[in-house]
N, CA, C and O atoms as CSV, one atom per row, in Angstrom:
chain,resi,resn,atom,element,x,y,z
A,1,MET,N,N,37.125,-74.100,221.389
A,1,MET,CA,C,37.110,-75.325,222.120
A,1,MET,C,C,36.869,-75.038,223.601
A,1,MET,O,O,37.559,-74.209,224.194
A,2,SER,N,N,35.916,-75.706,224.182
A,2,SER,CA,C,35.648,-75.475,225.598
A,2,SER,C,C,36.448,-76.474,226.438
A,2,SER,O,O,36.814,-77.562,225.993
A,3,HIS,N,N,36.692,-76.051,227.653
A,3,HIS,CA,C,37.494,-76.856,228.586
A,3,HIS,C,C,36.649,-77.139,229.833
A,3,HIS,O,O,35.827,-76.317,230.238
A,4,LEU,N,N,36.858,-78.266,230.409
A,4,LEU,CA,C,36.189,-78.642,231.639
A,4,LEU,C,C,36.858,-77.888,232.797
A,4,LEU,O,O,38.083,-77.873,232.923
A,5,ILE,N,N,36.038,-77.277,233.622
A,5,ILE,CA,C,36.529,-76.595,234.805
A,5,ILE,C,C,36.063,-77.362,235.993
A,5,ILE,O,O,34.867,-77.622,236.126
A,6,SER,N,N,36.968,-77.739,236.870
A,6,SER,CA,C,36.639,-78.484,238.058
A,6,SER,C,C,36.723,-77.530,239.265
A,6,SER,O,O,37.731,-76.850,239.458
A,7,VAL,N,N,35.665,-77.493,240.060
A,7,VAL,CA,C,35.631,-76.635,241.224
A,7,VAL,C,C,35.292,-77.451,242.443
A,7,VAL,O,O,34.282,-78.154,242.471
A,8,GLN,N,N,36.133,-77.357,243.449
A,8,GLN,CA,C,35.841,-78.025,244.730
A,8,GLN,C,C,35.102,-77.019,245.598
A,8,GLN,O,O,35.699,-76.079,246.120
A,9,LEU,N,N,33.790,-77.225,245.749
A,9,LEU,CA,C,32.949,-76.234,246.394
A,9,LEU,C,C,33.350,-75.952,247.833
A,9,LEU,O,O,33.303,-74.802,248.271
A,10,ASP,N,N,33.739,-76.970,248.569
A,10,ASP,CA,C,34.126,-76.767,249.975
A,10,ASP,C,C,35.416,-75.934,250.060
A,10,ASP,O,O,35.557,-75.089,250.945
A,11,VAL,N,N,36.339,-76.177,249.148
A,11,VAL,CA,C,37.580,-75.407,249.116
A,11,VAL,C,C,37.271,-73.938,248.768
A,11,VAL,O,O,37.819,-73.010,249.364
A,12,LEU,N,N,36.388,-73.766,247.796
A,12,LEU,CA,C,35.978,-72.406,247.385
A,12,LEU,C,C,35.288,-71.673,248.563
A,12,LEU,O,O,35.490,-70.476,248.762
A,13,ALA,N,N,34.489,-72.402,249.320
A,13,ALA,CA,C,33.822,-71.808,250.483
A,13,ALA,C,C,34.864,-71.417,251.540
A,13,ALA,O,O,34.719,-70.384,252.194
A,14,GLY,N,N,35.895,-72.222,251.707
A,14,GLY,CA,C,36.978,-71.888,252.637
A,14,GLY,C,C,37.707,-70.630,252.221
A,14,GLY,O,O,38.036,-69.785,253.054
A,15,LEU,N,N,37.960,-70.506,250.917
A,15,LEU,CA,C,38.612,-69.276,250.404
A,15,LEU,C,C,37.716,-68.064,250.633
A,15,LEU,O,O,38.193,-66.989,250.995
A,16,LEU,N,N,36.431,-68.246,250.421
A,16,LEU,CA,C,35.476,-67.149,250.645
A,16,LEU,C,C,35.523,-66.693,252.107
A,16,LEU,O,O,35.537,-65.494,252.385
A,17,ALA,N,N,35.548,-67.639,253.027
A,17,ALA,CA,C,35.602,-67.290,254.461
A,17,ALA,C,C,36.901,-66.522,254.779
A,17,ALA,O,O,36.885,-65.557,255.542
A,18,GLN,N,N,38.008,-66.956,254.194
A,18,GLN,CA,C,39.289,-66.273,254.423
A,18,GLN,C,C,39.262,-64.866,253.859
A,18,GLN,O,O,39.764,-63.935,254.488
A,19,LEU,N,N,38.673,-64.699,252.660
A,19,LEU,CA,C,38.593,-63.359,252.064
A,19,LEU,C,C,37.733,-62.427,252.892
A,19,LEU,O,O,38.079,-61.261,253.084
A,20,ARG,N,N,36.608,-62.939,253.385
A,20,ARG,CA,C,35.742,-62.112,254.231
A,20,ARG,C,C,36.495,-61.671,255.496
A,20,ARG,O,O,36.465,-60.500,255.877
A,21,ALA,N,N,37.175,-62.645,256.142
A,21,ALA,CA,C,37.915,-62.330,257.363
A,21,ALA,C,C,38.998,-61.303,257.089
A,21,ALA,O,O,39.198,-60.382,257.881
A,22,LEU,N,N,39.708,-61.457,255.958
A,22,LEU,CA,C,40.741,-60.475,255.607
A,22,LEU,C,C,40.125,-59.109,255.360
A,22,LEU,O,O,40.697,-58.097,255.763
A,23,GLY,N,N,38.977,-59.059,254.709
A,23,GLY,CA,C,38.316,-57.782,254.459
A,23,GLY,C,C,37.943,-57.081,255.756
A,23,GLY,O,O,38.123,-55.871,255.891
A,24,VAL,N,N,37.421,-57.848,256.709
A,24,VAL,CA,C,37.062,-57.294,258.014
A,24,VAL,C,C,38.296,-56.802,258.746
A,24,VAL,O,O,38.288,-55.715,259.325
A,25,GLU,N,N,39.346,-57.590,258.722
A,25,GLU,CA,C,40.597,-57.208,259.390
A,25,GLU,C,C,41.183,-55.930,258.761
A,25,GLU,O,O,41.655,-55.045,259.474
A,26,LEU,N,N,41.151,-55.845,257.443
A,26,LEU,CA,C,41.686,-54.642,256.774
A,26,LEU,C,C,40.839,-53.418,257.086
A,26,LEU,O,O,41.362,-52.310,257.211
A,27,THR,N,N,39.527,-53.618,257.211
A,27,THR,CA,C,38.631,-52.503,257.569
A,27,THR,C,C,38.974,-52.009,258.977
A,27,THR,O,O,39.032,-50.803,259.217
A,28,GLU,N,N,39.200,-52.936,259.899
A,28,GLU,CA,C,39.584,-52.540,261.272
A,28,GLU,C,C,40.928,-51.808,261.277
A,28,GLU,O,O,41.098,-50.798,261.961
A,29,ASP,N,N,41.876,-52.333,260.504
A,29,ASP,CA,C,43.186,-51.667,260.412
A,29,ASP,C,C,43.067,-50.268,259.815
A,29,ASP,O,O,43.754,-49.340,260.241
A,30,HIS,N,N,42.196,-50.131,258.834
A,30,HIS,CA,C,41.928,-48.813,258.220
A,30,HIS,C,C,41.433,-47.829,259.273
A,30,HIS,O,O,41.916,-46.698,259.335
A,31,GLN,N,N,40.498,-48.233,260.081
A,31,GLN,CA,C,39.924,-47.343,261.101
A,31,GLN,C,C,40.966,-46.988,262.168
A,31,GLN,O,O,41.064,-45.842,262.606
A,32,LEU,N,N,41.740,-47.998,262.574
A,32,LEU,CA,C,42.771,-47.768,263.610
A,32,LEU,C,C,43.865,-46.842,263.071
A,32,LEU,O,O,44.339,-45.959,263.786
A,33,THR,N,N,44.258,-47.040,261.837
A,33,THR,CA,C,45.318,-46.221,261.235
A,33,THR,C,C,44.863,-44.763,261.094
A,33,THR,O,O,45.625,-43.834,261.363
A,34,ALA,N,N,43.623,-44.586,260.672
A,34,ALA,CA,C,43.093,-43.198,260.537
A,34,ALA,C,C,43.073,-42.498,261.895
A,34,ALA,O,O,43.435,-41.325,261.996
A,35,ALA,N,N,42.650,-43.214,262.936
A,35,ALA,CA,C,42.592,-42.637,264.280
A,35,ALA,C,C,43.993,-42.339,264.796
A,35,ALA,O,O,44.213,-41.313,265.441
A,36,THR,N,N,44.938,-43.230,264.516
A,36,THR,CA,C,46.333,-43.034,264.995
A,36,THR,C,C,46.928,-41.813,264.325
A,36,THR,O,O,47.611,-41.025,264.978
A,37,GLY,N,N,46.685,-41.638,263.042
A,37,GLY,CA,C,47.212,-40.468,262.338
A,37,GLY,C,C,46.701,-39.176,262.954
A,37,GLY,O,O,47.467,-38.230,263.139
A,38,ARG,N,N,45.424,-39.130,263.271
A,38,ARG,CA,C,44.867,-37.927,263.921
A,38,ARG,C,C,45.453,-37.711,265.298
A,38,ARG,O,O,45.691,-36.575,265.710
A,39,SER,N,N,45.690,-38.817,266.021
A,39,SER,CA,C,46.285,-38.699,267.366
A,39,SER,C,C,47.700,-38.163,267.297
A,39,SER,O,O,48.116,-37.358,268.130
A,40,LEU,N,N,48.436,-38.617,266.295
A,40,LEU,CA,C,49.829,-38.149,266.142
A,40,LEU,C,C,49.866,-36.636,265.860
A,40,LEU,O,O,50.762,-35.932,266.325
A,41,GLU,N,N,48.911,-36.167,265.116
A,41,GLU,CA,C,48.867,-34.732,264.807
A,41,GLU,C,C,48.651,-33.938,266.070
A,41,GLU,O,O,49.249,-32.876,266.238
A,42,ARG,N,N,47.811,-34.426,266.966
A,42,ARG,CA,C,47.548,-33.719,268.219
A,42,ARG,C,C,48.721,-33.885,269.186
A,42,ARG,O,O,48.990,-32.981,269.977
A,43,ALA,N,N,49.412,-35.000,269.140
A,43,ALA,CA,C,50.485,-35.254,270.103
A,43,ALA,C,C,51.799,-34.583,269.736
A,43,ALA,O,O,52.573,-34.225,270.624
A,44,VAL,N,N,52.063,-34.409,268.475
A,44,VAL,CA,C,53.331,-33.841,268.015
A,44,VAL,C,C,53.043,-32.499,267.356
A,44,VAL,O,O,52.355,-32.435,266.337
A,45,ALA,N,N,53.561,-31.453,267.926
A,45,ALA,CA,C,53.275,-30.112,267.416
A,45,ALA,C,C,54.077,-29.840,266.174
A,45,ALA,O,O,55.155,-30.397,265.970
A,46,GLY,N,N,53.529,-28.967,265.341
A,46,GLY,CA,C,54.266,-28.452,264.197
A,46,GLY,C,C,54.204,-29.330,262.958
A,46,GLY,O,O,53.314,-30.167,262.808
A,47,PRO,N,N,55.188,-29.115,262.061
A,47,PRO,CA,C,55.179,-29.783,260.785
A,47,PRO,C,C,55.355,-31.319,260.889
A,47,PRO,O,O,54.866,-32.064,260.040
A,48,VAL,N,N,56.055,-31.770,261.932
A,48,VAL,CA,C,56.249,-33.220,262.085
A,48,VAL,C,C,54.905,-33.886,262.373
A,48,VAL,O,O,54.600,-34.932,261.801
A,49,GLY,N,N,54.120,-33.306,263.232
A,49,GLY,CA,C,52.789,-33.831,263.531
A,49,GLY,C,C,51.875,-33.825,262.294
A,49,GLY,O,O,51.116,-34.761,262.044
A,50,GLU,N,N,51.988,-32.712,261.524
A,50,GLU,CA,C,51.156,-32.620,260.327
A,50,GLU,C,C,51.558,-33.682,259.301
A,50,GLU,O,O,50.707,-34.280,258.644
A,51,GLU,N,N,52.857,-33.903,259.178
A,51,GLU,CA,C,53.338,-34.925,258.241
A,51,GLU,C,C,52.932,-36.308,258.693
A,51,GLU,O,O,52.554,-37.140,257.867
A,52,ALA,N,N,53.004,-36.578,260.004
A,52,ALA,CA,C,52.580,-37.854,260.533
A,52,ALA,C,C,51.087,-38.080,260.274
A,52,ALA,O,O,50.666,-39.177,259.908
A,53,ALA,N,N,50.291,-37.014,260.472
A,53,ALA,CA,C,48.861,-37.119,260.228
A,53,ALA,C,C,48.591,-37.382,258.752
A,53,ALA,O,O,47.725,-38.184,258.404
A,54,GLY,N,N,49.335,-36.704,257.892
A,54,GLY,CA,C,49.166,-36.919,256.431
A,54,GLY,C,C,49.536,-38.313,256.027
A,54,GLY,O,O,48.835,-38.942,255.235
A,55,ALA,N,N,50.639,-38.812,256.564
A,55,ALA,CA,C,51.043,-40.202,256.243
A,55,ALA,C,C,50.013,-41.194,256.769
A,55,ALA,O,O,49.700,-42.174,256.093
A,56,GLY,N,N,49.492,-40.956,257.947
A,56,GLY,CA,C,48.474,-41.824,258.525
A,56,GLY,C,C,47.208,-41.810,257.668
A,56,GLY,O,O,46.597,-42.855,257.447
A,57,ALA,N,N,46.820,-40.645,257.190
A,57,ALA,CA,C,45.608,-40.510,256.379
A,57,ALA,C,C,45.806,-41.251,255.046
A,57,ALA,O,O,44.909,-41.962,254.591
A,58,GLU,N,N,46.968,-41.085,254.432
A,58,GLU,CA,C,47.228,-41.772,253.158
A,58,GLU,C,C,47.283,-43.287,253.341
A,58,GLU,O,O,46.741,-44.028,252.521
A,59,TRP,N,N,47.917,-43.743,254.385
A,59,TRP,CA,C,47.992,-45.179,254.636
A,59,TRP,C,C,46.602,-45.734,254.948
A,59,TRP,O,O,46.242,-46.828,254.513
A,60,ALA,N,N,45.834,-44.963,255.705
A,60,ALA,CA,C,44.457,-45.385,256.018
A,60,ALA,C,C,43.623,-45.468,254.731
A,60,ALA,O,O,42.818,-46.388,254.582
A,61,ALA,N,N,43.801,-44.539,253.821
A,61,ALA,CA,C,43.080,-44.573,252.541
A,61,ALA,C,C,43.452,-45.816,251.727
A,61,ALA,O,O,42.595,-46.456,251.118
A,62,ALA,N,N,44.740,-46.140,251.731
A,62,ALA,CA,C,45.189,-47.329,251.016
A,62,ALA,C,C,44.574,-48.590,251.613
A,62,ALA,O,O,44.120,-49.474,250.885
A,63,LEU,N,N,44.562,-48.667,252.952
A,63,LEU,CA,C,43.963,-49.817,253.641
A,63,LEU,C,C,42.462,-49.871,253.372
A,63,LEU,O,O,41.906,-50.954,253.190
A,64,GLY,N,N,41.817,-48.740,253.346
A,64,GLY,CA,C,40.376,-48.686,253.064
A,64,GLY,C,C,40.056,-49.188,251.665
A,64,GLY,O,O,39.092,-49.926,251.463
A,65,ALA,N,N,40.877,-48.777,250.696
A,65,ALA,CA,C,40.654,-49.240,249.332
A,65,ALA,C,C,40.911,-50.734,249.205
A,65,ALA,O,O,40.164,-51.444,248.532
A,66,LEU,N,N,41.951,-51.201,249.842
A,66,LEU,CA,C,42.250,-52.640,249.826
A,66,LEU,C,C,41.158,-53.459,250.509
A,66,LEU,O,O,40.794,-54.537,250.040
A,67,ALA,N,N,40.646,-52.944,251.605
A,67,ALA,CA,C,39.545,-53.637,252.319
A,67,ALA,C,C,38.310,-53.696,251.439
A,67,ALA,O,O,37.667,-54.740,251.328
A,68,ALA,N,N,37.974,-52.563,250.807
A,68,ALA,CA,C,36.763,-52.529,249.959
A,68,ALA,C,C,36.898,-53.484,248.783
A,68,ALA,O,O,35.943,-54.183,248.445
A,69,ARG,N,N,38.053,-53.524,248.162
A,69,ARG,CA,C,38.246,-54.425,247.027
A,69,ARG,C,C,38.273,-55.888,247.448
A,69,ARG,O,O,37.791,-56.753,246.717
A,70,THR,N,N,38.819,-56.165,248.595
A,70,THR,CA,C,38.847,-57.540,249.113
A,70,THR,C,C,37.417,-58.001,249.368
A,70,THR,O,O,37.054,-59.125,249.020
A,71,LEU,N,N,36.605,-57.139,249.973
A,71,LEU,CA,C,35.214,-57.494,250.226
A,71,LEU,C,C,34.428,-57.594,248.929
A,71,LEU,O,O,33.505,-58.403,248.838
A,72,ALA,N,N,34.764,-56.801,247.932
A,72,ALA,CA,C,34.100,-56.902,246.615
A,72,ALA,C,C,34.410,-58.239,245.939
A,72,ALA,O,O,33.527,-58.875,245.363
A,73,VAL,N,N,35.683,-58.655,246.018
A,73,VAL,CA,C,36.057,-59.956,245.447
A,73,VAL,C,C,35.342,-61.072,246.180
A,73,VAL,O,O,34.902,-62.039,245.558
A,74,ALA,N,N,35.218,-60.953,247.503
A,74,ALA,CA,C,34.501,-61.949,248.303
A,74,ALA,C,C,33.034,-62.011,247.861
A,74,ALA,O,O,32.463,-63.099,247.778
A,75,ALA,N,N,32.427,-60.873,247.580
A,75,ALA,CA,C,31.032,-60.865,247.158
A,75,ALA,C,C,30.865,-61.537,245.802
A,75,ALA,O,O,29.892,-62.261,245.591
A,76,VAL,N,N,31.787,-61.314,244.890
A,76,VAL,CA,C,31.731,-61.971,243.569
A,76,VAL,C,C,31.944,-63.477,243.733
A,76,VAL,O,O,31.262,-64.285,243.103
A,77,LEU,N,N,32.893,-63.835,244.584
A,77,LEU,CA,C,33.142,-65.242,244.821
A,77,LEU,C,C,31.925,-65.941,245.464
A,77,LEU,O,O,31.595,-67.084,245.150
A,78,GLU,N,N,31.283,-65.205,246.368
A,78,GLU,CA,C,30.076,-65.762,247.012
A,78,GLU,C,C,28.979,-66.017,245.969
A,78,GLU,O,O,28.286,-67.033,246.023
A,79,SER,N,N,28.835,-65.104,245.040
A,79,SER,CA,C,27.832,-65.272,243.967
A,79,SER,C,C,28.190,-66.458,243.068
A,79,SER,O,O,27.324,-67.245,242.687
A,80,ALA,N,N,29.479,-66.571,242.736
A,80,ALA,CA,C,29.917,-67.708,241.912
A,80,ALA,C,C,29.715,-69.016,242.625
A,80,ALA,O,O,29.296,-70.002,242.019
A,81,LEU,N,N,30.009,-69.038,243.907
A,81,LEU,CA,C,29.853,-70.257,244.694
A,81,LEU,C,C,28.375,-70.666,244.723
A,81,LEU,O,O,28.050,-71.843,244.565
A,82,ALA,N,N,27.495,-69.699,244.923
A,82,ALA,CA,C,26.056,-69.985,244.923
A,82,ALA,C,C,25.636,-70.569,243.578
A,82,ALA,O,O,24.878,-71.538,243.529
A,83,GLY,N,N,26.129,-69.980,242.484
A,83,GLY,CA,C,25.797,-70.498,241.176
A,83,GLY,C,C,26.318,-71.913,240.937
A,83,GLY,O,O,25.622,-72.754,240.369
A,84,TYR,N,N,27.535,-72.161,241.372
A,84,TYR,CA,C,28.101,-73.532,241.248
A,84,TYR,C,C,27.271,-74.531,242.065
A,84,TYR,O,O,27.021,-75.650,241.616
A,85,ARG,N,N,26.847,-74.120,243.263
A,85,ARG,CA,C,26.066,-75.039,244.109
A,85,ARG,C,C,24.723,-75.365,243.458
A,85,ARG,O,O,24.280,-76.513,243.486
A,86,VAL,N,N,24.078,-74.360,242.875
A,86,VAL,CA,C,22.786,-74.599,242.177
A,86,VAL,C,C,23.005,-75.536,240.991
A,86,VAL,O,O,22.229,-76.466,240.774
A,87,ALA,N,N,24.072,-75.284,240.222
A,87,ALA,CA,C,24.354,-76.150,239.059
A,87,ALA,C,C,24.674,-77.564,239.529
A,87,ALA,O,O,24.231,-78.533,238.911
A,88,ASP,N,N,25.430,-77.698,240.600
A,88,ASP,CA,C,25.783,-79.018,241.107
A,88,ASP,C,C,24.538,-79.768,241.588
A,88,ASP,O,O,24.384,-80.959,241.318
A,89,GLU,N,N,23.655,-79.069,242.297
A,89,GLU,CA,C,22.409,-79.693,242.753
A,89,GLU,C,C,21.553,-80.099,241.566
A,89,GLU,O,O,20.932,-81.161,241.595
A,90,GLY,N,N,21.504,-79.271,240.512
A,90,GLY,CA,C,20.746,-79.615,239.321
A,90,GLY,C,C,21.298,-80.867,238.644
A,90,GLY,O,O,20.539,-81.746,238.236
A,91,LEU,N,N,22.592,-80.941,238.531
A,91,LEU,CA,C,23.212,-82.126,237.925
A,91,LEU,C,C,22.961,-83.364,238.777
A,91,LEU,O,O,22.679,-84.440,238.249
A,92,ALA,N,N,23.064,-83.209,240.103
A,92,ALA,CA,C,22.830,-84.354,240.986
A,92,ALA,C,C,21.400,-84.810,240.869
A,92,ALA,O,O,21.138,-86.013,240.874
A,93,GLY,N,N,20.449,-83.869,240.762
A,93,GLY,CA,C,19.048,-84.215,240.610
A,93,GLY,C,C,18.800,-84.939,239.297
A,93,GLY,O,O,18.009,-85.880,239.240
A,94,HIS,N,N,19.470,-84.504,238.253
A,94,HIS,CA,C,19.321,-85.137,236.954
A,94,HIS,C,C,19.904,-86.533,236.943
A,94,HIS,O,O,19.318,-87.451,236.369
A,95,ILE,N,N,21.052,-86.698,237.570
A,95,ILE,CA,C,21.718,-87.998,237.582
A,95,ILE,C,C,20.954,-88.974,238.454
A,95,ILE,O,O,20.766,-90.130,238.073
A,96,HIS,N,N,20.512,-88.529,239.612
A,96,HIS,CA,C,19.821,-89.406,240.563
A,96,HIS,C,C,18.313,-89.436,240.349
A,96,HIS,O,O,17.608,-90.246,240.950
A,97,GLY,N,N,17.828,-88.552,239.494
A,97,GLY,CA,C,16.371,-88.456,239.279
A,97,GLY,C,C,15.855,-89.454,238.272
A,97,GLY,O,O,16.357,-90.572,238.156
A,98,GLY,N,N,14.845,-89.027,237.548
A,98,GLY,CA,C,14.120,-89.900,236.654
A,98,GLY,C,C,14.923,-90.487,235.512
A,98,GLY,O,O,14.511,-91.501,234.949
A,99,GLY,N,N,16.049,-89.898,235.144
A,99,GLY,CA,C,16.790,-90.413,233.992
A,99,GLY,C,C,17.779,-91.495,234.318
A,99,GLY,O,O,18.432,-92.010,233.410
A,100,ALA,N,N,17.920,-91.864,235.568
A,100,ALA,CA,C,18.942,-92.799,235.951
A,100,ALA,C,C,18.658,-94.188,235.366
A,100,ALA,O,O,17.553,-94.713,235.502
A,101,GLY,N,N,19.637,-94.756,234.735
A,101,GLY,CA,C,19.560,-96.119,234.275
A,101,GLY,C,C,18.892,-96.332,232.935
A,101,GLY,O,O,18.784,-97.468,232.473
A,102,ARG,N,N,18.454,-95.289,232.318
A,102,ARG,CA,C,17.808,-95.445,231.008
A,102,ARG,C,C,18.863,-95.492,229.920
A,102,ARG,O,O,19.856,-94.767,229.978
A,103,VAL,N,N,18.654,-96.325,228.951
A,103,VAL,CA,C,19.553,-96.442,227.836
A,103,VAL,C,C,19.457,-95.171,226.999
A,103,VAL,O,O,18.359,-94.688,226.724
A,104,GLY,N,N,20.590,-94.635,226.599
A,104,GLY,CA,C,20.620,-93.450,225.770
A,104,GLY,C,C,20.800,-92.162,226.554
A,104,GLY,O,O,21.010,-91.106,225.958
A,105,ASP,N,N,20.721,-92.224,227.875
A,105,ASP,CA,C,20.973,-91.017,228.667
A,105,ASP,C,C,22.453,-90.674,228.620
A,105,ASP,O,O,23.317,-91.540,228.754
A,106,MET,N,N,22.717,-89.410,228.431
A,106,MET,CA,C,24.102,-88.976,228.320
A,106,MET,C,C,24.688,-88.740,229.714
A,106,MET,O,O,24.070,-88.073,230.544
A,107,ALA,N,N,25.854,-89.275,229.964
A,107,ALA,CA,C,26.549,-89.065,231.253
A,107,ALA,C,C,27.132,-87.663,231.236
A,107,ALA,O,O,27.644,-87.196,230.219
A,108,VAL,N,N,27.044,-86.999,232.386
A,108,VAL,CA,C,27.582,-85.665,232.556
A,108,VAL,C,C,28.835,-85.768,233.408
A,108,VAL,O,O,28.751,-86.202,234.557
A,109,PRO,N,N,30.030,-85.372,232.869
A,109,PRO,CA,C,31.222,-85.464,233.686
A,109,PRO,C,C,31.168,-84.497,234.867
A,109,PRO,O,O,30.697,-83.366,234.743
A,110,ARG,N,N,31.650,-84.956,235.988
A,110,ARG,CA,C,31.636,-84.110,237.195
A,110,ARG,C,C,33.009,-83.998,237.757
A,110,ARG,O,O,33.208,-83.329,238.771
Protein backbone atom coordinates (compact mmCIF):
# COMPACT_ATOMS: atom_id res chain seq x y z
CA MET A 1 0.00 0.00 0.00
CA SER A 2 1.40 3.37 -0.95
CA HIS A 3 1.07 6.44 1.21
CA LEU A 4 0.81 10.07 0.26
CA ILE A 5 3.86 12.09 1.23
CA SER A 6 3.39 15.81 1.68
CA VAL A 7 6.44 18.03 1.32
CA GLN A 8 6.49 21.77 1.93
CA LEU A 9 9.16 22.86 -0.53
CA ASP A 10 9.90 26.21 1.14
CA VAL A 11 10.37 24.52 4.51
CA LEU A 12 12.63 21.92 2.90
CA ALA A 13 14.66 24.72 1.29
CA GLY A 14 15.02 26.36 4.71
CA LEU A 15 16.31 23.10 6.19
CA LEU A 16 18.76 22.81 3.31
CA ALA A 17 20.10 26.31 4.00
CA GLN A 18 20.53 25.48 7.69
CA LEU A 19 22.36 22.24 6.89
CA ARG A 20 24.72 24.02 4.50
CA ALA A 21 25.45 26.71 7.09
CA LEU A 22 26.08 24.06 9.74
CA GLY A 23 28.42 22.19 7.41
CA VAL A 24 30.41 25.36 6.73
CA GLU A 25 30.56 26.20 10.43
CA LEU A 26 31.73 22.68 11.31
CA THR A 27 34.39 22.87 8.59
CA GLU A 28 35.68 26.14 10.07
CA ASP A 29 35.67 24.62 13.57
CA HIS A 30 37.58 21.61 12.22
CA GLN A 31 40.30 23.86 10.79
CA LEU A 32 40.53 25.99 13.94
CA THR A 33 40.68 22.95 16.21
CA ALA A 34 43.45 21.35 14.16
CA ALA A 35 45.49 24.56 14.26
CA THR A 36 44.92 24.98 18.01
CA GLY A 37 46.11 21.43 18.69
CA ARG A 38 49.34 22.10 16.81
CA SER A 39 49.80 25.40 18.66
CA LEU A 40 49.37 23.68 22.02
CA GLU A 41 52.08 21.19 21.14
CA ARG A 42 54.50 24.03 20.44
CA ALA A 43 53.44 26.06 23.49
CA VAL A 44 53.56 23.29 26.09
CA ALA A 45 56.73 21.24 26.23
CA GLY A 46 56.86 17.54 26.85
CA PRO A 47 54.19 14.88 27.14
CA VAL A 48 51.45 17.32 28.12
CA GLY A 49 51.88 19.25 24.88
CA GLU A 50 51.97 16.02 22.89
CA GLU A 51 48.76 14.82 24.55
CA ALA A 52 47.07 18.17 23.91
CA ALA A 53 48.12 18.00 20.26
CA GLY A 54 46.80 14.44 20.00
CA ALA A 55 43.48 15.38 21.58
CA GLY A 56 43.21 18.38 19.25
CA ALA A 57 43.94 16.20 16.22
CA GLU A 58 41.35 13.61 17.23
CA TRP A 59 38.71 16.25 17.94
CA ALA A 60 39.52 17.96 14.64
CA ALA A 61 39.10 14.63 12.83
CA ALA A 62 35.70 14.12 14.46
CA LEU A 63 34.62 17.64 13.46
CA GLY A 64 35.90 17.05 9.93
CA ALA A 65 33.90 13.84 9.60
CA LEU A 66 30.78 15.49 10.99
CA ALA A 67 31.21 18.44 8.61
CA ALA A 68 31.66 16.16 5.60
CA ARG A 69 28.60 14.09 6.47
CA THR A 70 26.49 17.18 7.13
CA LEU A 71 27.44 18.57 3.73
CA ALA A 72 26.73 15.17 2.13
CA VAL A 73 23.23 15.12 3.66
CA ALA A 74 22.72 18.68 2.39
CA ALA A 75 23.72 17.57 -1.12
CA VAL A 76 21.23 14.69 -1.04
CA LEU A 77 18.53 17.00 0.28
CA GLU A 78 19.32 19.52 -2.47
CA SER A 79 18.88 16.79 -5.08
CA ALA A 80 15.59 15.67 -3.53
CA LEU A 81 14.35 19.25 -3.39
CA ALA A 82 15.18 19.76 -7.06
CA GLY A 83 13.29 16.57 -7.91
CA TYR A 84 10.27 17.63 -5.87
CA ARG A 85 10.26 21.04 -7.57
CA VAL A 86 10.34 19.45 -11.04
CA ALA A 87 7.51 17.09 -10.09
CA ASP A 88 5.51 19.95 -8.61
CA GLU A 89 5.96 22.07 -11.73
CA GLY A 90 4.92 19.11 -13.88
CA LEU A 91 1.76 18.59 -11.86
CA ALA A 92 0.99 22.30 -11.94
CA GLY A 93 1.43 22.31 -15.71
CA HIS A 94 -0.84 19.32 -16.07
CA ILE A 95 -3.52 20.79 -13.82
CA HIS A 96 -3.41 24.27 -15.36
CA GLY A 97 -2.58 23.09 -18.87
CA GLY A 98 -4.63 21.52 -21.62
CA GLY A 99 -6.48 19.02 -19.41
CA ALA A 100 -8.19 21.54 -17.17
CA GLY A 101 -11.95 21.29 -17.09
CA ARG A 102 -12.37 18.23 -19.25
CA VAL A 103 -14.74 15.56 -18.08
CA GLY A 104 -12.95 12.36 -17.11
CA ASP A 105 -9.65 13.99 -16.14
CA MET A 106 -8.32 12.51 -12.96
CA ALA A 107 -7.59 14.94 -10.12
CA VAL A 108 -4.11 14.65 -8.62
CA PRO A 109 -3.97 15.21 -4.85
CA ARG A 110 -1.43 17.82 -3.81
